[in-house]
C-alpha positions in Angstrom: 115.8 52.1 80.7 119.3 53.4 80.2 122.1 51.7 78.3 125.7 51.9 79.6 127.8 51.9 76.5 130.9 51.8 78.7 129.8 48.6 80.4 131.5 45.3 79.7 128.0 43.8 79.6 126.8 43.7 76.0 123.9 46.0 75.2 121.5 43.2 74.3 122.2 41.6 77.7 121.5 44.9 79.5 118.2 45.1 77.7 117.3 41.5 78.6 118.3 42.0 82.2 116.3 45.2 82.5 113.1 43.8 80.9 113.4 40.5 82.8 113.6 42.4 86.0 110.6 44.5 85.1 108.6 41.3 84.3 109.6 39.4 87.4 109.0 42.4 89.7 105.5 43.0 88.1 106.4 46.3 86.6 105.4 44.8 83.2 102.1 42.9 83.6 101.1 39.5 82.0 99.8 40.1 78.5 101.2 43.6 78.4 102.6 44.6 75.0 106.3 45.5 74.8 107.4 48.4 72.6 107.9 47.5 69.0 111.5 46.7 68.0 111.8 49.8 66.0 110.3 52.1 68.6 112.6 50.7 71.4 115.6 50.8 69.2 115.0 54.4 68.4 114.3 55.3 72.1 117.5 53.6 73.2 119.5 54.7 70.1 120.6 51.1 69.3 120.4 48.9 66.3 117.0 47.2 65.8 118.8 43.9 65.5 120.0 44.4 69.1 116.4 44.7 70.3 115.3 41.8 68.2 118.0 39.6 69.8 117.0 40.7 73.3 113.3 39.9 72.6 114.4 36.5 71.2 116.3 35.7 74.3 113.4 36.7 76.5 111.2 34.5 74.4 113.6 31.5 74.9 113.4 32.2 78.6 109.6 32.0 78.2 109.1 35.5 79.6 107.6 36.9 76.4 105.7 35.6 73.5 106.0 37.1 70.0 103.2 37.3 67.4 104.6 38.3 64.1 101.6 40.5 63.3 100.7 41.9 66.7 104.0 42.3 68.5 105.7 41.0 71.6 103.8 40.4 74.8 104.7 39.5 78.4 103.7 35.9 79.0 100.5 35.1 80.8 102.2 32.1 82.5 104.2 34.2 85.0 103.1 32.2 88.1 105.2 29.2 87.0 108.2 31.3 86.1 108.0 33.2 89.4 107.9 30.0 91.3 111.0 28.8 89.5 112.8 32.0 90.3 111.8 31.7 93.9 113.1 28.1 94.0 116.4 29.2 92.5 116.7 31.9 95.1 116.0 29.5 98.0 118.7 27.2 96.5 121.2 30.1 96.7 120.1 30.8 100.2 120.5 27.2 101.1 124.1 27.2 99.9 124.9 30.3 101.9 123.2 29.0 105.1 125.2 25.8 104.8 128.3 27.8 104.7 127.3 29.9 107.7 126.3 26.7 109.6 129.8 25.2 108.9 131.3 28.4 110.3 129.4 27.9 113.5 127.0 30.8 113.1 123.8 30.2 115.1 120.4 30.0 113.5 119.3 32.9 115.7 122.1 35.1 114.2 121.3 34.0 110.6 117.6 34.9 111.1 118.4 38.2 112.8 120.8 39.0 109.9 118.1 38.2 107.3 115.5 40.2 109.2 117.8 43.2 109.4 118.5 43.1 105.7 114.8 42.6 104.9 113.8 45.7 106.8 116.2 48.0 104.9 115.0 46.7 101.5 
């Protein structure tokens, strides 16, 4: 994980976004322990309070659970969270496809466009 100190995105948000992505993409597994606040702060060369804030936000988003004596862990309830994320994505797709339909774009062209994008991912 790299922090862009020149970015307009606050450091704690960069950390949240990176860890959230790792969790949702399965790079961090359910019940996997995250690095300690001090260890991650040292590695990223940021204030421990920044890491603490990031972990608190992830906990509010129900992506991690903290145990004051054992550390912070990826939630074991990822299935529900992934389904919510998929639902949000389909809602965004729905808005865009409505716009394409209003513009007169055919279903065939929309499907071809999605398939073309899908193949290059």
